[in-house]
C-alpha positions as CSV (number, residue, x, y, z in Angstrom):
1,M,-10.2,2.3,-4.1
2,K,-9.9,3.3,-0.8
3,S,-9.0,2.2,2.6
4,G,-6.9,2.5,5.7
5,T,-4.7,-0.4,7.0
6,V,-5.3,-2.4,10.5
7,L,-2.0,-3.2,12.2
8,V,-1.6,-6.1,14.5
9,A,1.5,-6.6,16.2
10,I,2.7,-10.0,16.8
11,G,4.9,-11.0,19.4
12,D,3.7,-15.0,20.0
13,L,1.0,-17.3,19.5
14,T,-1.4,-15.3,21.6
15,A,-1.3,-12.7,18.8
16,V,-2.9,-14.8,15.9
17,G,-6.4,-14.7,17.7
18,E,-6.6,-11.2,17.9
19,A,-5.5,-11.1,14.0
20,R,-8.2,-13.5,13.4
21,R,-10.8,-11.4,14.9
22,A,-9.9,-8.4,13.1
23,M,-9.9,-10.3,9.6
24,A,-13.6,-11.3,10.5
25,A,-14.3,-7.8,11.3
26,L,-12.9,-6.5,8.2
27,A,-14.6,-9.5,5.9
28,L,-17.9,-8.7,7.2
29,A,-17.3,-4.9,6.5
30,V,-16.4,-5.4,3.0
31,G,-19.3,-7.8,2.3
32,L,-17.1,-10.9,1.7
33,S,-19.3,-14.0,1.2
34,G,-19.1,-16.2,4.1
35,A,-17.1,-19.3,2.0
36,R,-14.3,-16.2,0.7
37,A,-14.4,-14.6,4.8
38,S,-13.3,-18.4,6.0
39,D,-10.6,-18.3,3.7
40,A,-9.4,-15.2,4.6
41,A,-9.3,-16.3,8.3
42,I,-7.2,-19.1,7.1
43,V,-4.9,-17.1,5.5
44,V,-4.5,-14.4,8.5
45,T,-4.2,-17.3,10.7
46,E,-1.2,-19.3,9.1
47,A,0.4,-15.3,8.6
48,A,0.2,-14.4,12.2
49,S,1.3,-18.0,13.2
50,N,4.3,-18.1,10.8
51,I,5.7,-15.3,12.2
52,A,5.1,-16.1,15.8
53,R,6.5,-19.4,15.1
54,H,9.3,-18.6,12.6
55,A,10.4,-15.0,12.7
56,G,11.8,-15.3,16.5
57,V,11.3,-11.5,16.4
58,V,8.3,-9.4,16.8
59,G,6.3,-8.6,13.3
60,E,3.0,-7.4,11.9
61,V,0.1,-8.4,10.3
62,L,-1.5,-5.4,8.1
63,L,-4.9,-5.9,7.1
64,R,-6.4,-3.6,4.3
65,P,-10.0,-3.6,2.5
66,L,-10.0,-3.9,-1.2
67,L,-12.7,-2.7,-3.7
68,V,-11.9,-2.8,-7.5
69,D,-14.8,-2.5,-10.2
70,D,-17.1,-3.2,-7.6
71,V,-15.8,-6.6,-6.5
72,P,-14.7,-6.7,-2.9
73,G,-11.6,-8.4,-1.0
74,V,-9.2,-8.5,1.3
75,E,-5.4,-7.9,1.4
76,V,-3.3,-9.5,4.3
77,L,0.5,-8.4,4.5
78,A,2.6,-10.6,6.9
79,I,6.1,-8.6,7.8
80,D,9.2,-9.8,10.3
81,R,12.3,-8.8,10.6
82,G,13.6,-12.3,11.2
83,R,16.2,-14.5,9.5
84,G,14.8,-14.8,6.4
85,I,14.2,-17.6,4.3
86,T,17.1,-19.6,2.7
87,N,15.3,-21.6,0.2
88,L,12.2,-20.0,-0.6
89,P,10.9,-22.6,-3.6
90,A,11.1,-25.1,-0.9
91,A,9.4,-23.2,1.8
92,R,6.4,-22.5,-0.4
93,R,5.9,-26.5,-1.0
94,D,3.8,-28.5,1.6
95,G,5.8,-30.5,4.1
96,F,8.8,-28.3,4.6
97,S,9.4,-26.7,8.0
98,T,12.4,-25.6,9.9
99,A,10.2,-25.3,13.4
100,G,8.7,-28.9,13.6
101,S,5.3,-27.8,12.3
102,Q,3.4,-29.3,9.2
103,G,5.1,-27.3,7.2
104,E,1.3,-26.4,5.4
105,G,1.7,-22.7,6.0
106,F,2.7,-20.9,2.7
107,G,0.6,-24.0,0.7
108,A,-2.7,-23.3,2.8
109,M,-2.3,-19.6,2.2
110,A,-1.7,-19.7,-1.6
111,R,-4.6,-22.1,-1.9
112,Q,-7.1,-20.0,0.1
113,S,-5.6,-16.7,-2.0
114,S,-6.9,-15.2,-5.1
115,E,-3.3,-13.8,-5.4
116,F,-0.4,-14.6,-3.1
117,D,3.1,-13.7,-2.8
118,V,6.6,-13.7,-0.7
119,Y,9.4,-12.2,-1.0
120,S,12.5,-13.2,1.6
121,A,16.1,-12.3,2.0
122,E,18.5,-14.3,4.0
123,G,18.9,-11.8,7.3
124,Q,16.7,-9.0,6.4
125,G,13.1,-11.1,7.0
126,T,10.2,-12.0,5.2
127,L,7.5,-10.4,3.9
128,V,4.0,-12.1,2.6
129,M,1.1,-10.5,0.4
130,A,-2.3,-12.6,0.0
131,R,-5.5,-11.1,-1.7
132,V,-8.7,-13.1,-0.8
133,W,-11.3,-11.4,-3.6
134,D,-15.1,-12.4,-3.9
135,S,-14.5,-13.0,-7.4
136,P,-13.5,-16.3,-9.4
137,S,-10.4,-14.5,-10.7
138,P,-8.5,-11.1,-9.2
139,P,-9.5,-7.9,-10.7
140,T,-7.1,-5.3,-11.6
141,T,-7.1,-1.3,-12.1
142,R,-6.8,-1.3,-15.7
143,G,-4.2,-4.1,-15.7
144,L,-2.2,-2.7,-12.7
145,S,-2.0,-3.5,-9.2
146,V,-2.3,-1.0,-6.5
147,G,-0.8,-1.4,-3.0
148,V,-1.2,0.7,-0.4
149,I,-0.3,1.1,3.5
150,C,-1.8,3.8,5.0
151,L,-1.1,4.2,9.1
152,A,-1.6,6.9,11.9
153,K,1.2,8.0,14.0
154,P,1.5,5.6,16.9
155,G,-0.8,7.1,19.5
156,E,-2.9,8.6,17.3
157,S,-6.6,7.9,17.1
158,A,-6.9,9.3,13.3
159,C,-4.4,9.1,10.7
160,G,-3.2,12.8,9.2
161,D,-2.6,10.6,5.7
162,N,-5.0,9.8,2.9
163,W,-5.0,8.7,-0.7
164,C,-7.5,7.4,-3.4
165,V,-7.2,5.6,-6.6
166,V,-9.9,6.1,-9.4
167,S,-9.7,4.8,-13.0
168,D,-11.8,5.3,-15.8
169,Q,-11.4,3.9,-19.8
170,D,-7.8,5.7,-20.3
171,R,-6.6,6.9,-17.2
172,I,-5.9,6.0,-13.8
173,G,-5.7,9.1,-11.1
174,V,-4.0,9.1,-7.9
175,I,-3.9,11.7,-4.8
176,V,-1.8,11.2,-2.3
177,A,-2.3,13.9,0.5
178,D,-0.5,14.2,4.1
179,G,-2.3,17.2,6.1
180,L,-0.4,19.4,8.2
181,G,0.8,17.7,11.6
182,H,-0.7,14.9,12.8
183,G,-4.4,14.0,14.7
184,I,-7.9,15.0,14.0
185,Q,-7.2,18.3,12.1
186,A,-4.8,16.9,10.0
187,A,-7.1,14.0,9.1
188,D,-9.8,16.2,8.2
189,A,-7.3,18.4,6.0
190,S,-6.6,15.0,3.8
191,R,-9.9,13.7,4.1
192,R,-11.2,16.8,2.6
193,A,-8.3,16.8,0.0
194,V,-9.8,13.4,-1.1
195,E,-13.3,14.0,-0.9
196,L,-12.5,17.3,-3.7
197,F,-10.7,15.1,-5.8
198,R,-13.0,12.3,-6.2
199,Q,-15.7,14.9,-6.6
200,A,-14.1,16.7,-9.4
201,P,-14.9,16.9,-12.8
202,R,-12.2,15.6,-15.0
203,Q,-9.7,18.4,-16.0
204,P,-5.9,19.2,-15.9
205,L,-4.0,18.1,-13.0
206,T,-2.8,21.6,-12.6
207,A,-6.5,22.7,-12.7
208,Q,-7.3,20.2,-9.9
209,M,-4.4,21.1,-7.8
210,A,-5.8,24.6,-7.8
211,M,-9.0,23.7,-6.6
212,L,-7.9,21.8,-3.9
213,H,-5.8,24.8,-3.0
214,D,-8.7,26.5,-2.7
215,G,-11.0,24.1,-1.2
216,L,-8.8,23.5,1.6
217,R,-8.4,27.0,2.7
218,A,-10.8,26.2,5.4
219,T,-8.4,23.5,7.3
220,R,-5.1,23.4,8.3
221,G,-3.9,22.6,4.5
222,A,-1.6,19.5,3.4
223,A,0.8,18.2,1.4
224,V,-0.7,16.7,-1.9
225,A,0.7,14.9,-4.9
226,L,-1.1,14.0,-7.5
227,A,-0.7,11.8,-10.5
228,E,-2.6,10.6,-13.8
229,I,-1.2,7.3,-15.5
230,R,-2.2,7.3,-19.3
231,P,-1.5,4.2,-20.5
232,Q,-2.9,4.4,-23.8
233,R,-0.3,7.3,-24.5
234,S,2.4,5.9,-22.6
235,E,3.1,8.5,-19.8
236,L,2.6,9.6,-16.6
237,A,1.3,13.5,-15.7
238,Y,2.1,14.4,-12.4
239,V,2.0,17.7,-9.9
240,G,2.8,18.0,-5.9
241,V,2.9,20.6,-3.6
242,G,5.0,20.0,-0.3
243,N,7.1,17.0,0.7
244,I,5.1,14.2,-0.8
245,N,7.8,11.8,-2.3
246,A,7.0,10.1,-5.6
247,T,9.7,7.6,-7.5
248,I,9.2,5.9,-10.8
249,F,11.2,2.9,-12.0
250,D,11.4,1.4,-15.2
251,A,13.8,-1.2,-16.6
252,I,16.6,1.4,-16.8
253,R,16.7,4.0,-14.2
254,R,14.9,5.7,-11.0
255,R,13.5,9.0,-11.5
256,T,12.2,11.4,-8.8
257,L,9.0,13.4,-9.7
258,V,9.4,17.1,-8.7
259,S,7.3,18.7,-6.0
260,H,7.2,22.3,-5.2
261,N,7.5,23.7,-2.1
262,G,4.6,25.0,-0.5
263,T,1.0,23.8,1.4
264,V,-2.0,23.2,-0.3
265,G,-4.9,25.6,1.3
266,A,-2.1,28.1,2.6
267,E,0.8,28.6,0.4
268,A,1.3,27.1,-3.3
269,R,3.2,29.8,-5.4
270,R,4.1,27.1,-8.1
271,I,1.7,24.9,-9.8
272,Q,3.3,23.0,-12.4
273,E,2.7,19.6,-14.1
274,F,5.6,16.9,-15.5
275,I,5.0,14.2,-18.0
276,V,7.4,11.2,-17.9
277,P,6.9,8.1,-20.0
278,W,5.0,5.3,-18.3
279,T,5.7,1.7,-19.9
280,D,3.9,-1.6,-18.4
281,Q,7.2,-2.4,-16.9
282,T,7.0,1.0,-14.8
283,L,6.6,1.2,-11.2
284,L,5.3,4.2,-9.1
285,V,6.3,5.0,-5.6
286,A,4.8,7.7,-3.9
287,H,4.9,8.5,0.2
288,S,4.4,10.7,2.5
289,D,7.2,11.9,5.0
290,G,6.5,8.9,7.6
291,L,8.8,7.1,5.4
292,S,12.8,8.4,4.6
293,T,13.6,9.1,1.6
294,S,16.8,7.0,2.2
295,W,15.5,4.0,0.7
296,D,17.2,2.2,-2.4
297,L,15.4,-0.7,-4.1
298,A,18.8,-1.8,-5.0
299,R,18.9,-3.1,-1.5
300,Y,16.1,-5.8,-2.3
301,P,17.1,-8.0,-5.2
302,G,14.6,-9.1,-7.2
303,L,12.1,-7.1,-5.4
304,R,11.3,-5.2,-8.6
305,T,9.5,-8.1,-9.9
306,R,7.8,-8.7,-6.9
307,H,3.6,-8.1,-6.3
308,V,3.6,-4.0,-5.5
309,S,2.8,-4.7,-2.3
310,L,5.3,-6.6,-1.5
311,V,7.5,-3.5,-2.5
312,G,5.7,-1.1,0.3
313,A,5.9,-3.6,2.4
314,A,9.4,-3.7,2.2
315,L,9.8,-0.1,2.4
316,Y,7.5,0.3,5.4
317,R,9.2,-1.8,7.5
318,D,12.9,-0.6,6.9
319,H,12.2,2.8,6.6
320,R,9.1,3.7,8.6
321,R,9.5,6.9,10.6
322,L,7.6,6.2,13.8
323,Q,7.1,10.0,14.5
324,D,4.5,10.7,12.1
325,D,1.7,9.4,9.7
326,A,2.8,7.0,7.2
327,T,1.2,6.3,3.6
328,I,2.9,4.5,0.9
329,V,1.1,3.8,-2.5
330,T,3.0,1.8,-4.9
331,I,1.4,0.8,-8.6
332,G,2.6,-1.1,-11.1
333,K,1.9,-4.3,-13.6
334,A,0.0,-6.8,-12.1
335,V,2.1,-9.9,-11.3
336,A,0.2,-13.1,-12.3
């Protein structure tokens, strides 16, 4: 699974058409069928219209291509910093409106989507996630959902971050790479890291990181985190060099995974693997330094049980650092 993210700022209803056109281009690029592309257009139109009519402030729609087990799809994240929704169960029913509309937004989105989820807290704004897949049922990555936001620094044409998730019968491999600095040369470094990761034969994570270190010497280098989720062994292996932040949550606690100082491709004095427990209740959050590290999921009651894409959306909305590229990867149990 690999993709970038398309951002459309929503300040008023004139931006709805821009969001719809961006979705049309994305649906065509991923190969959605005509019917599902039409469904995706309805979803993004409703998502953008809801922000324009209800949020009272500028919001964003983030669009992302999806591909799992050769099934294409698209994801819509609608993000605002408005008043929030006081009665979310009522808001999800057709006919409910606080803005004089027909109150069919959430209902229409849910009906056209393969996956749909909403998180809202009074005074904190609202987050909406919808996925449209070109299959009768949503595919998963070995029973897990993967959420990603990957955006360039504002004003840059190329994102210096990159990521990839691969899977086979008994493991899910993850890479998050942040090229040194930002812009085209940073993008070249992180892209090369992902290419090497995808091409490498299966081997221990320490060997993979050593291979990346050699392979990135011709670039400006990157911070890199590698993770391998092994559900059958109930464990996650992790190797990190540089300032990628990776944290796992289970039913009991939060645990920050250790990345050693250095730059892959320039100086990596210590490459060390750590093994931690993994259960079907574990959540992995990994991000580049385009996100501050001051976040705390305890600020968002109930978010931990929502779709993993909503976790990433909340952290992006409230902790994005605009002076850098930003990537957030969230992986956890698929929400029915």
